[in-house]
VOGU-3710 file (C-alpha; in Angstrom, 3 decimals, decimal comma):
1> mlkilipiii> 95,945/25,488/94,763  98,368/27,296/92,819  96,705/27,552/89,591  93,618/29,538/91,474  95,605/31,374/93,455  97,685/33,542/90,747  94,582/34,987/88,504  94,191/36,472/91,955  97,413/37,618/92,812  97,641/38,688/88,862
11> ifllsacgkk> 94,093/41,052/89,662  95,374/42,040/93,492  98,402/43,924/92,092  96,750/44,897/88,708  94,066/46,888/91,000  97,323/48,063/93,169  99,131/49,987/91,067  95,267/51,765/89,470  95,236/53,629/92,540  96,856/56,843/92,137
21> gplvppealv> 96,867/60,028/93,804  95,348/62,771/92,024  96,223/64,126/89,081  98,495/68,246/89,287  98,087/69,161/85,666  100,973/70,830/84,270  99,551/74,850/84,291  99,367/74,482/88,169  103,653/73,736/88,596  104,631/76,370/86,717
31> paavadlhva> 105,187/79,621/88,612  102,015/81,671/90,256  101,499/84,977/88,095  103,304/88,200/89,841  100,049/90,044/90,825  102,325/93,288/92,080  103,613/95,071/89,559  103,850/98,516/90,603  105,160/101,806/88,355  105,945/105,090/89,711
41> qkgdffqlsw> 107,863/108,013/88,205  111,146/109,175/90,465  112,516/112,422/88,561  113,123/111,618/84,845  112,488/107,592/84,769  109,891/104,855/86,215  110,506/102,975/88,707  108,786/99,333/88,548  108,719/97,116/91,363  107,215/93,671/91,691
51> sqptkeaggg> 107,470/90,889/95,134  109,246/87,253/93,557  107,052/84,629/94,009  107,113/82,339/96,261  104,802/79,329/95,231  103,420/77,691/92,087  99,945/78,389/90,124  98,742/75,223/91,958  99,881/76,665/95,149  102,979/74,310/95,108
61> rltglagfel> 106,324/75,468/96,832  108,220/77,265/94,172  111,731/75,719/93,503  113,889/76,108/90,298  112,984/80,387/89,794  115,688/81,456/87,270  114,070/84,927/86,939  111,904/87,829/85,160  111,249/89,072/81,955  109,482/93,015/81,849
71> frrevlppae> 107,370/94,214/78,819  106,563/97,825/78,095  103,984/99,337/75,031  103,268/102,490/74,442  99,436/102,754/74,890  98,274/104,569/71,856  95,053/106,633/71,773  91,476/104,034/71,440  91,210/104,504/68,028  94,784/103,032/67,534
81> dceqcqtayr> 95,600/101,077/70,812  95,685/97,330/70,463  97,552/95,646/73,350  96,470/92,251/72,015  98,819/92,684/68,894  101,942/90,839/68,663  103,327/93,648/68,691  102,006/96,041/71,036  104,449/94,669/73,687  108,362/94,375/73,435
91> llkkvdldyl> 110,481/93,298/75,884  112,384/95,424/77,811  114,956/93,808/80,220  115,803/90,793/81,703  116,283/89,508/85,008  118,703/87,237/86,239  118,310/85,604/90,208  122,311/84,600/89,639  123,491/87,434/88,246  121,431/91,018/89,232
101> rvvdrlgnll> 123,394/93,527/87,209  119,732/95,589/86,448  118,315/95,268/89,252  117,803/96,053/92,990  116,807/93,756/95,298  114,932/94,174/99,112  114,297/90,577/100,795  111,276/89,648/98,437  111,165/92,777/96,022  112,684/93,337/92,710
111> lvndngvetg> 113,284/96,965/91,700  114,246/98,024/87,781  114,778/101,552/86,467  113,080/102,852/82,784  114,959/106,067/81,847  113,531/105,794/78,073  110,612/107,519/79,302  109,377/110,505/77,283  107,616/113,232/79,261  103,104/113,243/78,405
121> ktyqykvisr> 103,177/109,423/76,967  101,535/106,819/78,629  103,240/103,299/79,321  102,344/99,550/80,049  104,257/97,254/82,183  103,709/93,419/82,533  106,108/91,067/83,660  106,068/86,660/83,474  108,547/84,935/85,514  110,508/81,878/84,363
131> kkdgtpspes> 112,432/78,287/85,850  115,737/77,305/84,598  114,154/75,044/82,839  112,387/77,621/80,863  108,988/77,213/81,661  107,047/80,562/82,576  104,300/81,902/84,632  101,306/83,696/83,436  101,313/87,564/82,699  101,286/89,506/86,203
141> nrarrqkvnp> 98,828/92,069/86,468  99,464/94,725/83,823  100,643/98,158/85,944  100,737/101,854/83,742  101,396/105,562/84,161  101,468/108,649/81,854  104,712/110,557/82,616  104,526/114,394/83,575  107,014/116,931/83,709  108,691/116,155/87,526
151> plppevkats> 108,558/118,924/90,613  111,819/120,257/91,904  114,296/118,970/94,720  114,700/120,862/97,785  117,467/122,506/98,647  119,099/120,844/101,408  121,160/121,143/104,302  122,764/118,763/106,772  124,030/119,321/110,747  125,650/117,273/112,484
161> qttsilieln> 124,454/116,945/116,429  125,391/114,789/119,562  122,451/112,455/119,504  121,206/113,024/115,692  121,718/114,024/112,064  119,724/117,238/111,621  117,940/117,896/107,973  117,102/121,272/106,783  114,776/122,007/103,636  114,706/124,971/101,388
171> paqvepaavl> 110,917/123,567/99,449  111,165/124,470/95,709  108,026/126,167/93,926  105,493/123,798/93,338  103,706/124,067/90,000  99,864/125,327/90,316  98,803/121,742/88,861  100,299/119,879/91,475  100,108/119,083/94,903  102,401/118,958/97,387
181> sgyniyrwrt> 102,338/116,005/99,224  105,921/116,249/101,484  108,945/114,945/100,897  110,837/112,151/100,490  114,647/111,237/102,677  117,560/109,112/101,254  120,193/108,007/103,607  123,329/106,039/102,592  126,333/105,311/103,716  128,873/107,640/102,275
191> gqsippipln> 130,392/105,496/99,954  127,452/103,324/99,292  124,934/104,161/96,035  121,893/106,008/97,018  119,126/103,657/97,601  115,733/102,403/96,061  113,975/103,344/98,301  113,382/105,967/101,109  114,260/106,048/104,911  110,910/107,423/106,104
201> dkpvtgntfe> 107,714/105,421/105,934  105,815/108,446/105,015  105,790/111,241/103,251  108,127/114,185/105,226  105,235/116,979/105,485  107,999/119,496/107,818  110,979/121,166/106,812  113,361/119,496/108,915  114,055/115,759/109,315  115,542/114,704/112,483
211> dqrvergvty> 117,186/111,343/111,683  117,760/109,955/115,226  118,887/106,562/113,691  122,436/106,401/113,665  125,597/104,898/114,387  128,581/106,768/115,679  131,515/107,191/113,862  129,520/106,296/110,494  129,416/109,424/107,895  125,906/109,338/106,169
221> syavrtlvka> 125,196/110,754/102,874  121,278/112,083/102,230  119,445/113,164/99,089  115,340/114,382/99,734  112,674/114,336/97,028  110,041/116,564/96,604  106,723/114,671/96,227  103,504/115,850/94,592  100,182/115,005/93,407  99,638/115,484/89,525
231> ageevesaps> 97,493/113,307/86,948  95,465/112,052/90,331  99,657/110,526/90,668  102,386/110,898/93,503  105,518/112,262/91,165  108,366/112,890/93,454  111,190/114,986/91,698  114,731/114,008/91,270  117,455/114,101/94,218  118,530/117,193/95,975
241> nqvsgalaep> 121,687/118,120/96,065  123,775/115,336/98,569  124,682/116,277/101,871  126,471/113,536/104,737  126,799/113,905/107,964  127,691/111,910/111,307  127,332/112,024/114,961  129,293/115,023/117,004  131,276/113,383/119,715  129,546/114,874/122,745
251> d> 131,694/118,127/124,908
//
């Protein structure tokens, strides 16, 4: 009887060993590609932004992300341009998530400045992420931009009031080829650095801005950038003069 049972048990164990879950291809375990790489012009520099992926390419939860590599190439005239050439892109910046030395972070959004762009030239960017074991993601979407002459910033004045701080703008003249979209207000607590994104959700279209989202006893600094549409793209000026204000004490 034992001689009969032994082969049956072996066959059963071998068949059980063969029952495995669906195989996961290695390419599904890499970080998902960045899909929202964006480039904006702010004065004389470009600002690159993208969201940090939270999923693997196969949809699983991403763990062990080490950082990013941002690449740039100069776009040449059609007869000379070659994006696929090995020397087209060069590494612009490496972003280490454990040591954010060259990047601003707002939640899941990462922002990096490129100060080495020249007026009249067009640049294209891509980014990849890497896990701590060195595994790279697929390449991101491409972001392309031509640098143009930025508009001039306005002159700014701040007036402290009992319930708000009033920002008054003296607009600068806009070039005929550009269309004024409005102004972006940047605010930070005195002693901190100017933030990478504006306080307002939409461009301010008037010549005044009343900031009511302030705390008593806190001094705020402000700068304003002119926002225009030029060459089909929105372009910001350099920051205006910096002004400060705090809530005034009621009488």
